[in-house]
N, C-alpha and C positions, 0 to 999 in steps of 0.2 A: 504494500500500500504506500503510495506517495502522499505524504502529508503536505498540504498546500495552503498557502496564505495568499490572499488577494489584497493588494494595496493600491487604491486609487481614490482620488477625491471626488470622482463622479459616480454616484450610485448606479447609473445605467451601465457604465463600463464594468463595474463589479458584478452586476447582475448578468451581463453578457458572458463574462468569463465563467461564472458559476454555472450558467445554463449549459455552456459547452462541456463542462466537466461532470455534470450530474449523472450522465449515463455511462461515464467511463469507469469501469470497475477498478482500475488501478489508482484512481485519484480520490482523495478525501479532503475536501475543503474544510480546514479546521478553524479558519477565522478570516476576518476582513479588517482592514484598517483604512481610515479615511484621510489621514494626514501623516506626515513624516514622524511625528512624535509617537503616534499609535503604532506605526510600523516597527520602530526600534523596540518598543516595549513588547509587542506581540512576538517578534523574532526572538528576543531574549527569553520570553516565557515559554513559547511553544516549540521552538527549534524546528521549523518546517523544513522539509526536504526540498521544496520548490516554492519560490516567491515570485508572483506576478507583481511587478513593481512599476507604477507610473513614476517616471523620474522627474516630473514637474508637477508637484503638488505642494500645498502649504506645509511648511516645516521640513521639506526635503527638496533639494534641487540636484541636478546632475553633478554639480561640483562637489556635493557631499557624498557621492557614491563610494569613493575609496574608503572613507571612514566607516561607512555602513558595512561594507564587505568584511572589514576587519573585526566585526563582532564575534566571529567564530574562527580565530586564526588557527586553531588546532585542526581545522578541516580545510586548510588552504588548498588542498589538491582538487577540491570541487571546482568545476568550471563555471563561469558566469557568462550569460548571454543577454543581450538586450534586443528588444524589438520595439518598433513604434506602434503604439496603440492609442486609442482615444483616451483623453484624460479621465476619479471615483470618490460618502462621508460617514458613516457610523460604523463602528466596529461591531462585528457579530460575535456571539459567544462561540468559542471553539467547540468543535464536535469531538476533539481529542485533546488529551492533556499532555504536558511536557514529559 
């Protein structure tokens, strides 16, 4: 199971990503975040395997990316990829715990 966190300040963008993952057996969306501050807290608490991250939202900008990736330096062998997606606000309760 791939524990997934969706971070976007646009609710419709988060809903779109969640809708695409809901029928995928390998993905479990454990939480959502609506700004950069929520993202950092959610990643630290939930340790997701995959993060869908809007890189331009309140509290987080692309220039902050390197600091964010360093939250889990012990797993620095994981690769990071970026993609352009529409920009998502309320954090959902996780369906899995840390």
